[in-house]
N, C-alpha and C positions, 0 to 999 in steps of 0.2 A: 766209703770205698777206701781201701788201703792204698798206700803209695805205690806198691808193685802193680795194682790194678790200673792206677793212673798211668803208670809208665808204659804198661802194655797198650793203653789207648794212645799215648803220645807216640809210641814207636809206630803203631798202626797208621796214625795220621801222617807221620814222616814218610813212610812207605807209599802212602796213597799220594802225597804231594810229589814224591819222586816220580812215580808212574804217570801222573797227570802231566807233569811238566817234561820230563825226559821221554815220555811216550811219543809226543808229537816230534821231538828231536830225532828219535830213532826212525819214526815214520818218514820224516823228510829225507834222512839218509837213504832209506830204501827207495824212495821215489826218485832219487837221482838216476836210477836205472828204469823204473817203471813208467815214469811220467815225463821226464825230460827228453826231448828229441835231438837237442844239440847241446854243445858245451855252454852256450850262452844261458840256456834255460837251467842247466845244472848250477851255474853261478847264481842265478836268481833264487833257486830253491836253497842253496847253502846260505845265501845272504839273508834269507828270512829268519834263520836261527843263529846267524853269526854273532849278534850282540848278546845273546842269552843262553847259548848251549852250556857254557861253562858254569854260569850261575845255577842252571838247573841241576847240575851234577853235585852241587853242594848239598842237596837234599840227601843223596846217597851217602855222602861222607857223614852227615849228621845222624842219619838212621843207623849206619854201622857203629859209629861212636857211641850212640845212645844205647844201643844193644849191648855193646861191650861193657859199659859202665853199670847199666841198670840190670842186666841179666848175663852176667859172665859165663855161667854154665851153658846157657843157650848159645851165646857167641862161640864158645869153645867147641861144643859139639857140632853146631852148624858149619863152622869154617873148617874143621877138621874132616867132617864126613862129606862135606860138599867141596873139598879142596879143589879138585880138578875143574869142575864147571865154574866155580868162582874164579879160579885163576884164569880161565879162558875169558871170562867177562872182564876181568881186570886188565889183561893184555889188550883186549879190544878197545876198552875205554882209553887207554894210553895211546894206542895207535891212532885212534880216531881223533883224539885231541892234537896229536902231531900232525895228522893230515889236514885238519882245518887250518892250522898255522902255516905249514910248510908247502901246501898246495900253491900259493901265490909267490913263492920265494924265487921261482925261476920261470921264465916265459915259455920254455919248451913244452910243446903239446904233449909229448909222451910223458914228461914229468908230472904234468898236471892230471893227465888222464889216469896215471897209476894211482895217484893220491885220491882221485875221486872214486876209483874202484875200491880202494881201501875204506873210504867213508861208507860205501854201500855195505860191504860185507861186515864191517865193525859196528854197524847199526843193526843189520839183520840177525846176526849171531846172538848178541846180548838180549835182543827183543824176544828171541825164542828161549833162551836158557833161563831168563828170569822166571818165565812161566813154568818151566820144568822144576826149577828150584822151589817155588812157592807151592806147586802141585804136590811135591814130596813132603814139604813142611806140614801142609794141611792133611794130606792122606796118611802120613805116618811113615817112619822109617824104622830100620832095625836098631834099637838102642837096648843095650844090656843093663844089668842091674847097677853097674858103675856109672850110668848115665853117659856112656860112650857109644858112638855110632860103630857098629860091627859089620855093616853091609859092605858091598863093593859098589864101584861107580856104575856097574851094569843094573844094579838094583834100582838106581835112580831113573833108569830109562824104561819105566813101566807105562802102560797105556794111559793111565789117568794123568800122569805128569807130562807125557808127550802131547796129550790133548790140551793140557794147560799151556804148553809152549806154543802150540799152534794158535791158541786163542789170544795170547799176549802179542804174538807177531801180527796177527791180522788186525787185532784191535788197535795196536799202536800205529800200524800202517794206515788204518782208516782215520785215526785221530790226526796223523800227519797230513793226509790227504785233505781233510777239512781245513786244517790250519793253512795249507798251501793255497786253497781257494779263498781263504779270508785275507791272506797277506799279498796276494799277487794281483796283477791286472792283465787284461788281454787274453790271448788265446790260452795261454797256460792256465788261467783261471778257470776257463770253461772246461778244459779237459780234466782239470782236477775235480770239478764238480761231477762230471760223468764218470770218472774213475772211482770216486767216493761212493757212488751208488753200487757199483759192482763189488768193491772190496767190503762195503758195509753188509751186503746181503750174505756174503761168505762169513763174515764175522758173526752175524746174528746166528747163523746155523750152528757154527762151532761153539759160541759162547752159550747159547741155550742148552746144548748137549752137555757142556762142561759144568755149568751151574746147576742143572738138574741132577747130574751125577753127584755133585757135592752135597746138594740138598738131601738126596736120598741116602747118602753115606753117613752124614754127621750133622744135618740141618735141624733147625728148630723154627719156631714162629718168626723170631727176629730175622733169621737168615732168609726165610722165605720172602719177608718184606723187602729185604735188600735185593733179592733176586727179581722180584717184580719191578722194583725201581730201575734196575740195571737194563732189563729188557725193554721196558716202556721208553726209557731215555734213549736207547739205541734206535728204536723205531722212529721215535720223534725226531732224532738227529737226522735220520734218512729223509724223512718228510720235509724237514726244514732245509736240507740240502737241495732237495728237488725244487723247493719254492724259491731258491736263491738267497735264503736267509743264512749266510755263512756264519755270522756272529752267533745266532742261536744254535745252529748246528754244532759248532765247535764247543759251546757251552754244554750242550746236551751230550756230546761224545765224552766230554770230561765227567759229566755226571755218571755216565756209564761206567767209567773206570773207577770212580769214587765208590759207586754202589757195589761193583764186583769185588774190589779190594775189601771193602767193609764186610761183605758176605764171608769171604775167606777168613778174616780175623774173628768174626762172630762165631763161626763154626769151630774155629781153633780154641778159643778160650773156654776154660782156664788153662788149657795146655798151651805150650809154645812149641813143642815138638812131641807129638804123640809116638809111643813105642808100638810097633806092630808085633813084638815079641810078647810083651806083657804090658797091660794098661798101667799097672803099678809102677813101671819103670819109665814112664813118660816124664818128660820135663814140663813142669807147670810154672805159673807165675810165682808160686811160693818156693819151690825147691830150687829154682834157677836164678832167683833174684839176689841183688846185693843187699847189704845191710840197711836198716831203716835210716841211719844217719847219712849214708851215701846218697840214698834216694831223696832225702830232705834237701841236701846241699844242691844236688842236680835240679831239683824242682825250682829252687830260688834262681838258679843260673838261667833256667829256661824261660822263667817269667821275665827276667830282665833283657835277655838277648833275642828272644824270638820276635817280638814286635819290631825291633830294629832291623832285623833281617827281612821280615816281610815288607816293611815300608821300602826299604832299598830295592828289593827285587821288583815291587810294584812300580816304583818310579822308573826303573829301567825299562819295563814293558810299555810304560806310558811314552817315554821318550822315543822309543823306536816302534810306534804303533802304526806308521803309515804303510800303505801297499807299495810294492815295487814291481818292476817289469823289466824286460830287456832294454827298453828305451832309457832306463835309469843307469844302465852300466856304462862307465867311461870306456871309450873306444881303446885307449891305451893301457887300461888297467889289466893286470895279469890275472 
């Protein structure tokens, strides 16, 4: 296997990790409107991800940086062609981070309610737009002979990509709902389990339609296996949720995300951005990659740094592993 193939796999792993971890972050943000009945319950939901949300976003920075270094042509075409939706995602992530920190800086109810509304919208919008972006990457976009995107922003809003956006939005919401039932106690935990069933059923229908469309469009035997695993894991997650096995349900919803993202990258390879104008103008792992020397240096850095990052993040989750409820909130806390 060539180094550019290795880095395609590593970038796929980074995006998978990001969607697995940030997926339930986005889901919790959406649940502040769908699940929480009062401001105390909103505080409980936000506190479930309070210690980890910023660490989860490191996976996005790493995935973007790795793409820039390993596949500069891919990075340039992607970020220039998808400039507007990626800018919206970036603004949402900035506002979302500010909202988490500034929400408790003042005790006024209006101040806190406005920041909580910001958390909802800046979780919902990126959860949808990431699906739109990856739907276009897999399905193909208008790339000319100079390897440049020549379409418009409206070309990105095609039925396949919009369906992909609905899948990521509902899947992340389901992932977050299961995480909420795993991390909370009392009434909010029971309502989270009930909501997970409803959201999961909607997710199953949308995900099955999207993955079957992907398989019919550009799939092979490997992607078919990933499709079956994703669907089976989602069904199993629903069964585990109904049985009250939140840990298993969360793990299986994570497997669904991993298998679904794996399927997208399997159908994409060896392309990194297919051209709908001419297949010969597609960006591939060979014509979009950096030099062999650059990839070699990056590989050694990844071998050294990756275990350290994984150990630290794993330790963080272990420290903050306990469930919380409204009874754990300090009365005087903002």
